[in-house]
C-alpha positions as CSV (number, residue, x, y, z in Angstrom):
1,X,-89.3,-43.3,-24.0
2,X,-86.3,-41.5,-25.7
3,X,-83.5,-43.6,-27.2
4,X,-81.5,-43.3,-24.3
5,X,-83.6,-44.2,-21.7
6,X,-84.3,-47.7,-24.0
7,X,-81.1,-48.1,-24.8
8,X,-80.5,-48.4,-20.8
9,X,-83.4,-50.7,-20.5
10,X,-82.2,-53.2,-22.8
11,X,-78.7,-53.2,-21.5
12,X,-80.2,-53.4,-17.5
13,X,-82.1,-56.5,-19.0
14,X,-79.9,-57.9,-20.5
15,X,-77.5,-58.3,-17.5
16,X,-80.1,-59.9,-15.6
17,X,-79.6,-63.6,-14.6
18,X,-82.2,-65.4,-16.2
19,X,-82.9,-69.5,-13.7
20,X,-81.9,-72.0,-16.1
21,X,-84.9,-74.6,-17.1
22,X,-85.2,-78.1,-17.0
23,X,-86.1,-79.1,-20.9
24,X,-88.1,-81.7,-21.4
25,X,-85.4,-84.3,-22.6
26,X,-83.8,-83.6,-19.5
27,X,-87.2,-84.0,-17.2
28,X,-87.9,-87.7,-19.3
29,X,-84.5,-88.8,-18.8
30,X,-84.7,-88.3,-15.5
31,X,-87.4,-90.1,-14.5
32,X,-86.1,-93.1,-17.2
33,X,-83.1,-93.3,-15.0
34,X,-84.5,-92.6,-11.9
35,X,-87.7,-95.3,-12.3
36,X,-85.5,-97.9,-14.4
37,X,-87.8,-97.4,-17.1
38,X,-87.1,-99.7,-20.4
39,X,-88.4,-99.9,-23.6
40,X,-92.0,-101.8,-22.4
41,X,-93.6,-98.3,-21.8
42,X,-93.6,-97.6,-25.2
43,X,-95.7,-100.7,-26.0
44,X,-98.1,-98.9,-22.6
45,X,-98.2,-95.7,-24.2
46,X,-99.4,-97.1,-27.8
47,X,-102.2,-99.4,-25.7
48,X,-103.2,-96.4,-23.4
49,X,-106.4,-95.2,-24.0
50,X,-106.9,-91.8,-24.7
51,X,-109.9,-91.6,-21.7
52,X,-108.9,-94.3,-19.5
53,X,-111.6,-96.0,-17.4
54,X,-112.5,-95.3,-14.2
55,X,-111.6,-98.4,-13.1
56,X,-108.3,-97.6,-13.2
57,X,-108.1,-93.8,-11.5
58,X,-109.8,-93.8,-8.4
59,X,-110.5,-90.1,-6.7
60,X,-109.5,-90.5,-3.0
61,X,-108.1,-87.4,-3.1
62,X,-106.4,-84.2,-4.7
63,X,-103.1,-85.5,-5.6
64,X,-100.0,-82.9,-5.5
65,X,-96.8,-83.5,-7.3
66,X,-93.8,-85.2,-5.4
67,X,-90.7,-83.2,-6.0
68,X,-88.4,-84.6,-8.3
69,X,-84.8,-84.3,-7.7
70,X,-82.3,-84.4,-10.3
71,X,-79.6,-82.4,-12.8
72,X,-80.6,-80.0,-14.7
73,X,-78.3,-81.9,-18.0
74,X,-79.0,-85.6,-17.9
75,X,-76.2,-88.1,-19.4
76,X,-78.0,-90.5,-20.8
77,X,-76.6,-94.3,-22.0
78,X,-77.6,-95.1,-25.5
79,X,-80.9,-97.0,-24.3
80,X,-81.5,-94.4,-22.0
81,X,-81.2,-92.2,-24.8
82,X,-83.7,-94.4,-26.9
83,X,-86.3,-94.8,-24.9
84,X,-86.7,-90.9,-23.7
85,X,-86.7,-89.9,-27.2
86,X,-89.2,-92.6,-28.4
87,X,-91.3,-91.2,-25.4
88,X,-90.9,-87.6,-26.5
89,X,-91.8,-88.5,-29.9
90,X,-94.7,-90.6,-28.7
91,X,-96.3,-88.1,-25.8
92,X,-95.6,-85.1,-28.0
93,X,-97.3,-82.5,-26.1
94,X,-96.4,-79.6,-23.7
95,X,-97.6,-81.6,-21.2
96,X,-94.6,-83.8,-20.9
97,X,-91.9,-81.0,-19.5
98,X,-94.4,-81.2,-16.1
99,X,-94.5,-84.8,-15.7
100,X,-92.9,-86.2,-12.7
101,X,-93.3,-90.3,-12.6
102,X,-94.2,-92.7,-14.9
103,X,-98.3,-92.3,-14.5
104,X,-98.0,-89.1,-15.2
105,X,-95.8,-89.7,-18.6
106,X,-98.8,-92.1,-19.3
107,X,-101.7,-89.2,-18.7
108,X,-100.2,-86.5,-20.7
109,X,-102.2,-87.7,-23.6
110,X,-104.9,-88.0,-22.4
111,X,-105.3,-85.3,-20.0
112,X,-103.9,-82.5,-23.0
113,X,-106.8,-84.5,-25.2
114,X,-109.3,-83.4,-22.2
115,X,-108.0,-79.8,-22.4
116,X,-104.4,-78.7,-24.0
117,X,-104.9,-75.4,-22.2
118,X,-103.8,-75.7,-18.2
119,X,-102.1,-73.4,-16.9
120,X,-98.5,-74.5,-16.0
121,X,-98.7,-73.6,-12.2
122,X,-101.4,-75.6,-12.0
123,X,-99.2,-78.2,-13.9
124,X,-96.4,-77.9,-11.5
125,X,-98.3,-78.5,-9.0
126,X,-101.0,-81.5,-9.0
127,X,-100.6,-84.8,-10.2
128,X,-101.8,-85.4,-13.7
129,X,-104.3,-88.1,-12.0
130,X,-106.2,-85.1,-9.7
131,X,-106.2,-82.7,-13.1
132,X,-107.8,-85.8,-15.5
133,X,-110.0,-86.8,-13.2
134,X,-111.3,-83.1,-12.8
135,X,-111.5,-81.7,-16.6
136,X,-113.2,-85.4,-17.7
137,X,-115.8,-84.5,-14.2
138,X,-115.8,-80.7,-16.6
139,X,-116.9,-82.4,-19.0
140,X,-119.5,-84.7,-17.6
141,X,-120.9,-81.9,-15.6
142,X,-121.3,-80.4,-18.7
143,X,-122.5,-82.8,-20.6
144,X,-125.3,-83.9,-17.9
145,X,-126.6,-80.4,-17.8
146,X,-126.9,-80.2,-21.9
147,X,-123.9,-78.8,-23.3
148,X,-122.4,-81.2,-25.6
149,X,-118.5,-80.6,-26.1
150,X,-117.7,-82.4,-28.8
151,X,-115.8,-85.4,-26.6
152,X,-116.5,-88.9,-27.2
153,X,-115.5,-91.4,-24.0
């Protein structure tokens, strides 16, 4: 490619609008505000197991995400800011920005522990409980077929 065409291509690309995406802080801050989450959720995050028991999760159907309406920029009170930052610090993985409910916040760590490379399209579309049960079923299926994954239940 010659230099002139390369310069033209770059200028066209620079002029394109890039949609703004909500970052993890604004996503979690919106959830904290919408559900009125307080510091109690931090204790729950500390106590949640890497692999919740079958009693806590019941597979009834494939759950899709419920839409989360919120602003792109979140204005948080001091308390909400502290809770939001603490949640982000405790979870600290890439799935957190796809959470649409407090339940999904709690499932971020266990889901990430099972499979840290789930496609973003799946994380946007399916509820984390459905994804968690699917990933756990895959591991159990591999173990029952004689393939060890190295994961402990």
